[in-house]
C-alpha positions, -999 to +999 in steps of 0.1 A: -141-098-193-172-093-169-173-112-138-202-116-112-194-107-076-200-136-053-208-113-024-231-087-039-244-108-070-237-076-094-218-081-125-187-061-131-170-050-161-133-055-164-109-070-139-096-045-113-059-037-115-056-020-082-071-015-049-064+014-025-066+026+010-074+063+016-051+065+049-030+044+072-050+025+096-040+046+124-056+077+109-085+089+131-089+125+114-061+139+134-056+147+171-033+177+166-028+209+146+003+192+131-017+162+120-021+162+082-032+135+055-025+143+019-028+118-010+008+107-004+019+116+030+005+115+065+016+127+099-004+115+129-001+120+167-002+087+184-019+081+219+015+091+236+015+124+219+043+113+196+042+122+159+041+091+133+048+094+098+036+075+068+040+074+029+016+059+005+028+035-021+024+004-042+026-034-035+027-049-068+016-085-075+025-100-109-006-115-125+007-147-142-020-152-166-027-115-177-008-086-192-014-061-163-001-065-127-024-061-097-014-033-071-024-024-035-022+012-027-013+011+009+006+031+036+039+024+051+052+040+083+086+059+082+110+070+108+111+108+113+145+109+096+133+091+066+102+110+063+122+143+064+144+130+036+114+121+016+097+153+021+129+171+012+133+152-021+096+149-030+098+173-059+134+167-068+142+141-098+174+132-077+151+110-056+153+083-080+191+078-068+179+075-031+184+041-012+153+025+000+139+036+033+127+009+057+089+009+068+062-012+082+030-019+063+003+002+080-030-014+064-049-045+072-057-062+037-088-082+035-079-117+021-046-121+040-037-130+077-026-099+095-006-075+073+000-047+096+037-043+104+050-064+078+085-051+072+092-035+037+114-012+016+100+020+004+115+028-031+107+064-040+118+061-076+109+089-104+088+119-098+058+108-119+054+073-101+040+066-067+066+049-044+070+013-046+069-009-016+091-042-016+079-066+011+109-083+029+114-119+027+092-142+046+064-169+044+033-145+048+010-151+020+012-114+008+050-117+006+049-149-012+022-134-038+045-104-043+075-127-050+056-155-071+027-138-086-010-147-087-036-156-114-067-137-124-090-158-102-073-146-071-075-111-084-112-114-084-111-130-050-092-101-037-113-076-053-145-090-038-130-093-004-117-059-006-149-041-021-171-061+004-152-065+038-169-084+063 
């Protein structure tokens, strides 16, 4: 399926299945020698000199009229204790047994009212999979769409908004 972007006028082949953020919104390149950003984890020193900890994961939205789900690759904050545990078990298959960790969504996703600091559960799962983020109950549109699903037209709308933010 091809589609024409209403923002750039170009024709795109295939419906996107995911959109990703390279870093938590707070990341500014690092302020301290201890700050680090990898593909999966981030440590960042805030304005007060305190370290903040983040993990990258997936918010999955079921697509009701398609075979594949749609995913946002986003970042969540973690407490120091949770981050330490995640790092400790990162390469351990036993991490699948871990209870979820609490976190706060740390990206602003175009197409939704403010998504920063939506509460969520971080589920680390098996080694070959990126962690999953399950948003907590609520009436925020992103929470509702994760719970109830979306249709392909909404996927295309989200793609346009995220590929060409205002």
